[in-house]
N, C-alpha and C positions, 0 to 999 in steps of 0.2 A: 802119835808124833807130838812132841812138845812144841807148842806154838812159839815162833820167834817174833811174830807181830800180833799185837792185840789192838783191835779198833773198838771203841765204845760208841755204839750207834744210839743216839738219843732221839726219842720220838715223842711228840705231843700233837695228836690230831693231824698227822701227815699220812694217813692211810693211802692217799692217792699218789704219794711220792715214794713211800717206803719200799715197795718191791724193786724199783729201779736202784735205790741206794744199796740195798742188801745184795741184789743180784750182781751189781757191778763189782762189789767187793768179793763175793764168792766166786766170781768168774775170773779172778786174777790168776796168772800163771804161777804166782808164788803160793805154794801149798801150805806152808807151816803157819797157818793163820787162825786166829779165833776172833769171833764177833761176840761182844757182850751188848745185847740190845736192851736198853733201858726205856720202857714205855712209861711215861709220866702221867698215868691215869687218864689216857685218852678217852674221849667220848664218841669218837667216830668208829669206823670199822677196823681200826689198827689191830685190835685183838684177833680178829679173824685172819687178817693178813699174817700176823706173826705165827699163828697156829700152823701155817703152811711150812714154816721153817723149824718147827719144834723138834723134828726128828733128826735134823742135821747135826752131827757131832761137833761141828765147828761153831755152832751157834748156841749161846746161852741167853735165855730171855729172863729179864727182871721186870715184873709188873708191879707198879706202885698202886697202892690202894687210895692214896691221896696225892694230889699234885704237889711236888716238892721243888719245882723250878729247875732251870737248866744247870746251874752250877752244882747243886747237890747231886744231880744225875750224873754229870761229868765225873765228879770226884768219887762217887760211889762206884761207878764202872771202872775207873782207873785203879782204885784200891783192890778190885777183884782181878785185874788183868795180870796175866802170867808171862806175857811175851817179853822179849828183850827190848823191843821197841814198841811204843804205845802211842795211840792217837785217838782223838775224838772225831766223830763223823756225824754231822747233822743229817737227819733223815730226809731232808729235802734236797740234799746234794748227791752227787754220784761221781764215779770214777770214769774218766775218759779213755785211759790207756790200760790195756790188760797187763802191761809190764810195769805199771806204776810202782807197786810195792817192791817188786824185785829191783828196780832201779834205785829206789831209796835205800834199801838194805845194802846194796852193793857199796854205796857211799859210806854207810856206817862201818861196814866190814873193812873197807880200805883205809879208813881214818878213825882209829879208836878215840881220838881226841874230840870228835864231833858229837855234840849233844842233841842237835836238831837238824832235820833235813826237810826242806820244803821245795815247792816247785812253782812254776808259772801255772796259771789256771784261766779258765774261761768263765765269764759271767753269762748266765743263760736265763731265759725268761720262764714263765710258768709252764710253757709247753716244750721246754728243753731246747729252744732255739738260741744259739749263741748270739750275743750282741756286742760283746766287748772282750778283747784279749787283754789279760792282765799279766804283763811280762816286765817285772820290775828291773831286771838286769839282762844284759846280752851275754850269753855264754855261761856254762856250768862253772861252779867254783866251790872251793872250801876255803874259808878265811877265818881269821881270829874273831872270837866273839865280840870284842870291843869295837872292831871295825864294823861288824854288823850292827851293833848297838848304836853306833854313831849315825847310821842311816835310818835304822828302824825307829829311833826315838822321835823322828819327825812325821812318820806315817806308817800305819800298819798295813804293809803290802803283802803280808803272809796270810794265805787262806787258812781259815780255821779247820775245815774238813780236809783231811789228807795229810796234814803236817804230822811228822813222826818225831817223837822225843825218846831218847835212850832212857829206859826205865830207871837206871841208876841216878839219872839227873833228878827225877821226881823224888827218889828216895833221899837225895841230898837237899833239895830245894822246896819240896812240897808240891801240891797240886794247884788248882785254881783258887784265887782269892774270893771267898763267898760275898765280899762286899762289891764285887765288880761283875755282875751278870752281863753287862754290855761290853766292857773293855777287858774282861778277864783273860781272853786269849792273847791280846797284845801285851798285857803285863807279864804273862807267863813267858812268852817268847823273849821279852827283854830280860827277864830274870835269868833265863837259861843262857842268854848271850853274855851275861856278866861273868860267867864261869867256864863256858865251853865254846869250842869252835862251831861254826854253822856251815851246812852244806846246802847248795841250791842247784836245782835241775832246771835248765832253761827250756822246758817243754811243758805244754799245758796238760798235766796229768789228771787234773780234777776239774769238776764243774761246780761253781757256786751259783745257786739259784736265787734270783731276785724276784720277789713277788710281794703282794700286798700284806702278807702276814709275817714278813721278816721283822725281826726285833727293831731294825732301824726305822721301820715305818709304823710299827704297832707296838705298844707296850712301854716304850721309852720316849719321853719328851726330849726335844733337842737340848734343853737345859740339863736334864738328868744325864743324858749321854755325855755332854761336855764335862759335867762334874766327875764322871767316872774316868774320862780321859785324863783329866788333870790329876786325879788320884793315882792313875797308872804311871804317869810321868814322875810324880813324887816318889812312888815306891821304887821305880826303876833306878833313879839316882841314889836312893837310899841303899839299894842292893849292890852298888858298885863295890869292888874290892878296895881295900885301903890303899893299894898301890896303883889305882887307876890313874892314868895321866891327867894332868890339869886340863889339857886340851879337850878331853871328854867331858869333864865336869863343867867346863865353861859353856857347854851346849844347853844347859838347863833353861836359861831364860828364853832362848829362841825356841826350844821345844815346848815350853809352856804357851808361848804365843801361837805356835802352830796348833797345839791341842785345842786352843780356844776357837780357831777358825776352821779346822779341817772338817768338822761335822757339817757346817754350812756348805763348804765346797763339795763334799760328797753328795749331799742331798741335791745340790744343783746339778751335778753330773747325771743324776738319775731322774731329773725332771720334777723333783719334789719342791716346787716353788715355795709353798707355805712353810714347810719345815726349814728350808734354807734361809728364808727371811727371819724366822724365829730364832734359828741358831746364830745368825749374824747379830741380831739385836741383843741376844743373851751374851755373846762374846764381848760386845762393847759395854754392856752393863757391868760385867764382871771386871773388865779392864778398860776404863775410859781412856787410858793412855793410847789405846789402839787408834783413836781418832787423829792422833798426830802422825800416823803412818799411812801409806797408800793402800794397804790391803783391803780395808773395809770399803773404800770408795770404788776400787776395781771390782770387788765382789758385787757391790750394788749395781754397777753398770752392767755387769754380766747377767745379773738376775733380771734387770729391766729388759735386756735383749732377749733372754729366754722367754719372758712373759710375752714379748711382742711377736716373736717368730715361731714359737712352739719348740718342743723338745727335739723332734727329729731334725728340723732344719738347723737348730742350734748345734746339735752334734755334728752335722755335716760342716758347718762353718768352723767349728773348733778343730775338726780333723784337717780341714784345708789349711788353717793357720799353722797347725803343728807341722804339716808336711812342708810348708814353705819357710819354717823358722830354722 
């Protein structure tokens, strides 16, 4: 059967997570599926794990002899994908709903103008215990790409793993930008939204795992991550069609300001106090004009509170304040 959906599963030293990722995809009710697993020269037991799937006709395994990095692995796999709808799946994540892919394909089939379909998701810890529901909007929708762009330019609320893109969109717009190993997914979603409608499913279909070896905590300094976010914003506005409304183009200065600060906010939400302070200092260094605005001072106060009460109590206080607002 010709696959309608291709997922590129990228792995580097995630042998302990890899079976859950692959099994959750192969266990989908949607059958017309191919998995292209790209192992980026892992040094753990990933090779032995992958050997268990080698005989499955739905699985194609690519084994790198040298480490090539995430972006090259993504793009290599996407170039090999044959499905009508394609996505990348990090090997430490997994699918929550056995109907996930079927529900996404149904949106594509009902709306040929849609280029990207994503969903709500759960953040889970190293032991697959959920600790945060990420539900950017209430209610399923299909909406014009520039409407999505106008929200997405301020925050990447779309999960990397599980989001599907119509393959013809990649053929028209290209794959991941090799200069953006940290912010490449966000830039890609924005680029797709400049030309195509976007679909959203308001159900947690996928799990994003947060652990010590995530790129946000290891391998990228706060300054490097902010630099990539700023480049992603610049590229996104450069990708807008010539007839994009002036109201969308006017969002750029506010989006740049948000890109400077959101890394610090995200690290604070995960209890990473040192990274959050470093990101905040870097933002002010890059744009001293921020000192004339309230955001850095509010962020500093919240970080001080986090340091004083600890992450768990800080989260409870934040939830209580949200509930009463």
